[in-house]
C-alpha positions in Angstrom: -38.9 34.9 -16.7 -36.0 32.8 -15.4 -36.3 29.2 -15.5 -35.7 27.1 -12.6 -32.0 25.7 -13.9 -30.8 29.4 -14.3 -32.4 30.1 -10.7 -30.5 27.5 -9.0 -26.9 28.5 -10.9 -27.5 32.4 -9.8 -28.6 31.5 -6.3 -25.3 29.3 -5.9 -23.1 32.2 -7.7 -24.8 34.7 -5.5 -24.1 32.9 -2.3 -20.1 32.3 -3.3 -19.8 35.8 -4.4 -21.6 37.8 -1.6 -20.7 35.8 1.2 -21.8 36.0 4.1 -25.3 37.1 3.3 -27.5 38.2 6.3 -30.7 36.7 7.1 -33.4 37.2 9.7 -32.0 34.0 11.4 -28.5 34.4 10.9 -25.8 34.4 8.1 -25.5 32.2 5.6 -21.6 31.6 4.5 -20.2 29.6 1.8 -17.2 28.7 3.8 -19.8 26.2 5.5 -19.8 24.2 2.6 -16.3 24.7 2.0 -15.8 23.1 5.3 -18.1 20.5 4.7 -16.2 19.2 1.9 -12.7 19.8 3.9 -14.1 17.5 6.4 -15.5 14.6 4.2 -12.3 14.4 2.5 -10.5 14.4 5.9 -12.6 11.6 7.3 -12.9 9.8 3.8 -16.7 9.4 4.0 -19.6 11.3 3.1 -22.4 12.4 5.1 -25.1 11.3 2.5 -24.4 14.0 0.3 -22.7 14.6 -3.1 -20.3 17.4 -2.1 -16.7 17.6 -3.8 -14.2 19.7 -4.9 -15.9 20.4 -8.3 -18.9 21.7 -6.3 -16.8 24.0 -4.3 -14.2 25.2 -7.2 -16.8 25.2 -9.7 -15.1 28.3 -11.7 -14.6 25.6 -14.8 -18.2 24.1 -14.5 -20.3 26.9 -13.9 -23.0 25.7 -16.6 -23.6 22.5 -15.0 -26.9 22.7 -13.5 -26.3 19.2 -11.4 -23.5 20.8 -9.3 -25.5 23.8 -8.2 -28.7 21.4 -7.5 -26.7 19.5 -5.4 -24.9 22.1 -3.6 -28.0 23.9 -2.7 -29.7 20.4 -2.0 -31.2 18.9 1.3 -28.8 16.6 2.0 -26.1 19.3 1.9 -28.4 21.0 4.9 -28.9 18.1 6.6 -25.1 17.4 7.1 -24.4 21.1 8.1 -26.7 20.6 10.6 -25.4 17.7 11.8 -22.0 18.9 12.1 -23.4 22.0 13.9 -25.4 20.1 16.4 -22.2 17.9 17.0 -19.9 20.7 17.1 -18.0 18.4 15.5 -16.0 16.6 18.4 -13.7 13.6 17.4 -14.3 10.4 19.6 -12.9 7.0 18.3 -13.9 8.1 15.0 -14.7 11.7 13.8 -18.6 12.6 14.7 -19.3 12.8 10.8 -17.9 9.5 10.3 -19.8 7.9 13.1 -22.9 9.4 11.3 -22.0 8.6 8.1 -21.4 4.7 9.0 -24.8 4.4 10.8 -26.7 6.2 7.3 -24.6 3.4 5.3 -25.3 0.5 7.5 -28.9 1.5 6.9 -28.5 1.4 3.2 -26.5 -1.8 3.3 -29.2 -3.4 5.5 -32.1 -2.5 2.9 -30.1 -4.6 0.2 -29.4 -7.3 2.5 -33.4 -7.7 3.5 -33.7 -8.4 -0.2 -31.8 -11.5 0.1 -32.9 -13.0 3.6 -35.7 -15.0 3.9 -35.3 -15.6 7.7 -37.8 -13.5 9.6 -35.8 -13.8 13.0 -32.4 -12.7 11.2 -34.2 -10.0 9.3 -35.5 -8.5 12.5 -32.1 -8.4 13.9 -30.9 -6.2 11.7 -33.3 -3.7 12.0 -35.0 -1.4 14.8 -38.6 0.3 14.6 -37.1 3.8 15.8 -34.0 5.3 16.9 -33.7 4.2 20.7 -33.0 7.4 23.1 -30.2 5.4 24.8 -28.0 5.5 21.5 -25.5 7.7 21.2 -25.4 11.0 18.8 -24.2 8.9 15.8 -27.9 8.5 14.7 -28.2 12.2 14.4 -27.7 12.4 10.7 -30.2 9.5 10.1 -33.0 11.0 12.3 -32.5 14.1 10.5 -32.9 12.5 6.9 -35.3 9.9 7.7 -38.9 10.8 6.3 -40.3 7.4 7.2 -38.9 5.4 4.4 -35.2 4.9 5.7 -34.2 1.7 7.5 -32.6 2.3 11.1 -30.0 -0.1 11.5 -29.6 -2.3 14.6 -26.8 -1.5 17.2 -25.3 -4.9 16.5 -25.2 -4.4 12.5 -23.8 -0.8 13.4 -20.8 -2.3 15.5 -20.0 -5.0 12.9 -19.6 -2.2 10.3 -17.8 -0.1 12.3 -15.1 -3.0 13.3 -14.9 -3.5 9.2 -14.5 0.2 9.0 -11.7 0.1 11.6 -9.9 -2.8 10.0 -9.7 -1.1 6.6 -8.3 3.0 8.0 -5.7 0.9 9.8 -4.4 -1.1 6.9 -1.9 0.5 4.8 -2.8 3.1 2.5 -0.4 2.2 -0.5 -2.5 -1.7 -0.6 -5.8 -2.4 0.3 -6.4 -5.4 2.6 -7.8 -8.5 1.3 -11.6 -9.3 2.1 -10.6 -12.4 3.7 -8.5 -10.5 6.1 -11.1 -8.1 7.0 -13.5 -10.7 7.9 -11.2 -12.6 9.9 -10.1 -9.7 12.0 -14.0 -8.7 12.4 -14.9 -12.1 13.7 -12.0 -12.3 15.9 -12.9 -9.0 17.1 -16.7 -9.9 17.8 -15.6 -13.5 19.0 -18.7 -15.0 20.6 -20.6 -12.3 21.6 -24.3 -12.4 20.2 -24.0 -8.8 18.5 -27.5 -9.5 16.4 -29.3 -11.0 19.8 -30.5 -13.8 17.9 -30.5 -15.9 21.3 -31.8 -19.4 20.8 -31.8 -18.9 17.0 -28.2 -19.6 17.0 -28.6 -23.2 18.2 -31.2 -23.9 16.0 -29.8 -23.0 13.0 -26.1 -24.2 13.4 -26.1 -27.5 11.7 -26.7 -28.8 8.3 -26.9 -26.0 6.0 -28.0 -23.6 8.1 -25.9 -21.3 10.4 -27.3 -17.7 10.3 -24.9 -15.9 12.8 -21.9 -16.6 10.4 -24.4 -16.0 7.4 -25.2 -12.3 8.8 -21.5 -11.5 9.7 -20.5 -12.4 6.2 -23.5 -10.4 4.8 -22.5 -7.3 6.9 -19.0 -7.3 6.1 -19.0 -8.4 2.5 -22.2 -6.8 1.4 -25.3 -8.8 -0.2 -23.3 -8.6 -3.8 -19.8 -10.1 -2.6 -21.0 -12.8 0.1 -20.0 -16.1 -1.6 -23.5 -17.5 -0.9 -26.0 -14.7 -1.8 -28.6 -17.1 -2.4 -28.3 -19.8 0.0 -29.3 -18.0 3.7 -26.6 -19.8 5.6 -23.6 -22.2 6.3 -21.9 -24.1 9.1 -18.4 -24.1 10.4 -17.1 -26.1 7.7 -18.8 -23.7 5.2 -17.2 -20.9 6.8 -13.8 -22.5 6.5 -14.6 -23.1 2.6 -15.9 -19.5 2.3 -12.3 -18.1 3.8 -10.5 -20.7 1.2 -12.6 -18.8 -1.4 -12.0 -15.6 -0.6 -8.2 -16.2 -0.2 -7.8 -17.9 -3.1 -10.0 -15.7 -5.4 -12.3 -18.9 -6.3 -16.0 -19.3 -7.0 -18.2 -21.7 -6.0 -20.3 -22.2 -9.4 -23.2 -24.0 -8.1 -24.1 -21.1 -6.0 -23.9 -18.2 -8.5 -27.3 -18.9 -9.9 -30.7 -18.4 -8.3 -32.0 -21.8 -8.0 -35.2 -23.3 -6.1 -34.3 -25.7 -3.0 -34.9 -28.9 -5.4 -31.7 -27.6 -7.3 -29.4 -26.8 -4.5 -29.0 -29.9 -2.2 -26.6 -32.5 -3.2 -26.5 -34.8 -0.1 -29.6 -36.5 1.6 -28.5 -37.9 5.1 -30.1 -41.4 5.3 -30.8 -41.6 9.0 -32.6 -38.2 9.1 -33.6 -37.3 5.6 -32.3 -33.8 6.0 -30.9 -32.2 2.9 -27.6 -30.5 2.6 -25.4 -29.0 0.1 -22.0 -30.4 0.5 -20.6 -30.7 -2.9 -19.4 -27.7 -4.7 -17.4 -27.1 -8.4 -14.5 -24.3 -7.6 -13.5 -22.3 -10.5 -11.1 -19.1 -10.7 -13.1 -15.5 -10.7 -11.5 -14.8 -13.6 -13.6 -17.5 -15.5 -16.8 -16.2 -14.0 -18.5 -15.0 -17.5 -17.7 -18.5 -18.9 -20.0 -20.2 -16.4 -23.4 -20.6 -18.1 -25.2 -23.0 -15.9 -24.4 -25.1 -12.8 -26.7 -27.5 -10.6 -27.1 -30.9 -9.4 -28.8 -33.7 -11.0 -30.3 -37.1 -9.4 -28.4 -39.2 -11.6 -27.0 -41.7 -9.2 -30.1 -42.2 -7.6 -30.6 -45.6 -9.1 -27.7 -47.0 -7.6 -28.2 -46.0 -4.1 -26.0 -43.2 -3.9 -26.5 -40.6 -1.2 -25.0 -37.9 -3.1 -26.0 -36.1 -6.5 -24.0 -35.0 -9.4 -23.3 -31.6 -9.6 -22.7 -30.6 -13.2 -21.2 -27.2 -15.0 -22.0 -25.8 -18.5 -18.8 -23.9 -19.6 -18.3 -21.6 -22.8 -15.0 -20.0 -22.9 -15.3 -16.6 -22.9 -11.6 -15.2 -23.8 -10.2 -12.0 -23.1 -6.8 -10.8 -24.5 -4.7 -9.4 -21.5 -3.4 -5.8 -21.9 0.2 -5.7 -22.5 2.0 -4.3 -20.0 3.8 -0.9 -20.6 7.5 -1.4 -21.9 10.0 0.1 -19.3 12.4 2.5 -21.3 15.2 3.5 -19.7 17.1 6.8 -20.1 20.5 5.8 -21.6 21.4 9.3 -22.5 21.5 10.5 -18.9 23.4 7.2 -18.2 26.1 8.1 -20.6 26.5 11.5 -18.9 26.8 10.5 -15.4 30.0 8.9 -14.3 28.7 8.2 -10.6 25.8 6.1 -12.4 28.2 4.4 -14.6 30.6 3.4 -11.6 27.7 1.9 -10.0 26.6 0.2 -12.5 29.9 -1.3 -13.4 30.1 -2.5 -9.8 26.7 -4.1 -9.7 27.8 -6.1 -12.8 31.1 -7.3 -11.5 29.4 -8.3 -8.0 27.1 -10.2 -9.7 29.6 -11.6 -12.3 31.9 -12.7 -9.4 29.0 -15.0 -7.9 28.7 -17.1 -11.3 29.7 -20.3 -11.5 33.0 -20.6 -13.4 32.8 -24.1 -14.3 29.3 -23.7 -16.1 28.5 -24.4 -19.6 29.4 -20.9 -21.6 25.5 -20.9 -22.7 24.4 -20.8 -19.0 27.0 -18.8 -18.0 26.2 -16.3 -20.7 22.4 -16.4 -19.7 23.2 -15.6 -16.1 25.4 -12.7 -17.1 22.7 -11.5 -19.1 20.3 -11.4 -16.1 23.3 -9.6 -14.3 23.3 -6.8 -16.3 19.1 -6.6 -16.7 19.3 -6.5 -12.5 21.9 -3.8 -12.9 20.0 -1.8 -15.4 17.0 -2.0 -13.4 18.6 -0.6 -10.2 21.2 1.9 -11.8 19.8 3.2 -15.0 17.1 6.0 -14.7 13.7 5.1 -16.3 12.1 7.7 -18.9 8.8 9.0 -18.2 5.7 7.9 -20.6 5.2 10.5 -23.1 1.8 11.9 -22.7 -0.1 14.0 -25.1 -1.7 17.0 -23.7 -5.1 18.4 -24.9 -5.0 21.6 -26.2 -8.9 22.0 -24.6 -6.9 21.5 -20.9 -4.2 24.4 -21.5 -4.4 27.0 -18.8 -4.9 29.8 -21.7 -7.8 27.8 -23.1 -9.1 27.1 -20.0 -9.2 30.9 -19.2 -10.8 32.0 -22.5 -13.4 29.3 -22.1 -14.5 30.8 -18.8 -14.6 34.1 -20.3 -17.0 33.0 -23.0 -19.3 31.0 -20.4 -19.4 34.3 -18.1 -20.2 36.2 -21.3 -23.0 34.0 -22.5 -24.1 34.0 -18.8 -24.5 37.7 -18.9 -26.1 37.8 -22.3 -28.8 35.2 -20.9 -29.5 37.3 -18.0 -29.8 40.5 -20.2 -29.9 40.1 -24.1 -28.7 43.5 -25.5 -26.3 44.3 -28.1 -23.7 45.3 -26.2 -23.5 42.2 -24.4 -23.9 40.4 -27.8 -20.5 41.9 -28.7 -19.0 40.8 -25.7 -19.9 37.4 -26.2 -18.5 37.3 -29.7 -15.6 39.1 -28.7 -14.9 36.4 -26.3 -15.7 33.6 -28.8 -12.9 35.2 -31.3 -10.5 35.5 -28.3 -11.1 31.6 -27.9 -10.4 30.8 -31.3 -7.3 32.9 -31.6 -6.1 31.4 -28.1 -6.5 27.6 -29.7 -4.5 29.2 -33.0 -2.1 30.7 -30.8 -1.6 27.1 -28.7 -1.4 25.3 -32.1 1.4 27.7 -33.5 3.7 26.8 -30.4 2.9 23.1 -30.6 4.0 23.3 -34.3 7.1 25.4 -33.6 8.1 23.1 -30.7 7.8 20.1 -33.0 10.1 22.0 -35.8 12.6 22.4 -33.0 12.4 18.7 -32.0 13.0 17.9 -35.6 16.3 20.1 -35.9 17.5 18.6 -32.6 17.1 15.2 -33.8 18.7 16.1 -37.0 21.7 17.6 -35.2 22.2 14.4 -33.0 21.8 12.4 -36.2 18.6 10.8 -34.9 16.8 10.6 -38.3 14.6 7.9 -37.0 13.4 10.3 -34.2 13.2 13.2 -36.9 10.9 11.2 -39.2 8.8 10.3 -36.1 7.9 13.8 -35.3 7.5 14.8 -39.1 4.9 12.2 -39.3 2.9 13.3 -36.0 3.0 16.6 -37.6 1.9 16.0 -41.0 -0.7 13.1 -39.8 1.0 10.5 -41.8 0.7 7.1 -41.1 3.3 4.6 -41.2 3.6 2.8 -44.7 2.8 -0.9 -45.2 6.5 -2.7 -45.3 7.5 -6.1 -46.9 4.2 -6.0 -49.2 5.0 -6.8 -53.0 2.3 -5.3 -55.3 0.0 -7.5 -57.3 -3.6 -8.9 -57.1 -2.8 -12.3 -57.5 0.5 -14.9 -56.5 1.5 -14.7 -60.4 1.6 -11.0 -60.5 3.5 -10.8 -57.3 6.2 -13.0 -58.7 6.4 -11.8 -62.0 5.6 -8.0 -61.3 3.5 -7.5 -64.2 -0.4 -8.3 -64.7 -1.4 -10.7 -67.4 -2.7 -9.3 -70.9 
């Protein structure tokens, strides 16, 4: 009797091999799943499913049960039904993108609700049900909702849609800064009360409270990346401080830790007695792991000060930076190309003419070296980094491994002596393929040694030989001996 894992893989394989499959209600086609993957890759968002190229082109991953289960899951069915119902008609965004944004907005609101304590702000982010007046962008959420999904409000979706538009309009080579996205979204929203807070905005715009600004930051940045994850709001000056933190990659150390209210305020207004958080310790984000604690103390209360001292406890957590890869230039190609040589000479001559003839010889020589370096960077081609290719990824090995997997699957379906023999033959073929590839690599290394010896590049030849034999580099400059006396005299004491 077949187990569930093999049944899933068999159903997926049958759908892919014998598509289309006729049923009483219509045809089941594998190209629907292929089209869903193409649409999601084109739009850059997933409609609440995990379909990727690995799921569609699974020839090298036939034994992975998770891929088969995700391909035949309810999430894929809902996404296909959404595309069918919407006929995938693109509006401002693609129809599938709009639905994915609404679904993501619901997930984001669920995370934000864990951080917010204000009931009015919590109610402004959600709706009890999908209103009939909303557009079809809520269709995917309605299909997937079994009663436990969060339905985002219209204002939440509008803010998230504006942030998505800013990111998509930015350059594909470099992602926009978080501060830039936040600024453009605030400018686009303007003074509109997108969250329908009403009088609550006026009630919470002074002191430590500005709930409207905080809601915008939480929706755009997310609850984990917002500068004040545990303080529910800030005023206008706090918004300026948040922009400063994001622009210069800083952190407010005394907002990184979950503290009770008595451990957060740093200033007490003598006239009204209102508690506010006005004092911060700013550190660079790279020292985040070095900060152990930060909180205010009432040290100056005895001298009548209205401020509290903010203290920070630090233990340096140093990380060695990764060395940047050294750029190697192809001087061999340079020596064989007269055009590059002429261009290099012109570049050096042009920069050398700009040098100050009355300068000191040392500074003039230093500038001449810089001129040569700039000419080298512009004219001399760069050598590609040598990457060792894995034998397991060789096309012949991949094909042989697929043959073994197919034979293994057939033997599991019907364990006969004939199929066992086919499986053993496939395994032997895989082993022989590995040996063939290894022999080809060995012959290629021998040819490299011969070529290096012919060009009198003995160092390169020995390097290739050491790679072939697995010999490590010998320890140089070390004199044998177990003590300083032995290393000096060269002999051990009797």
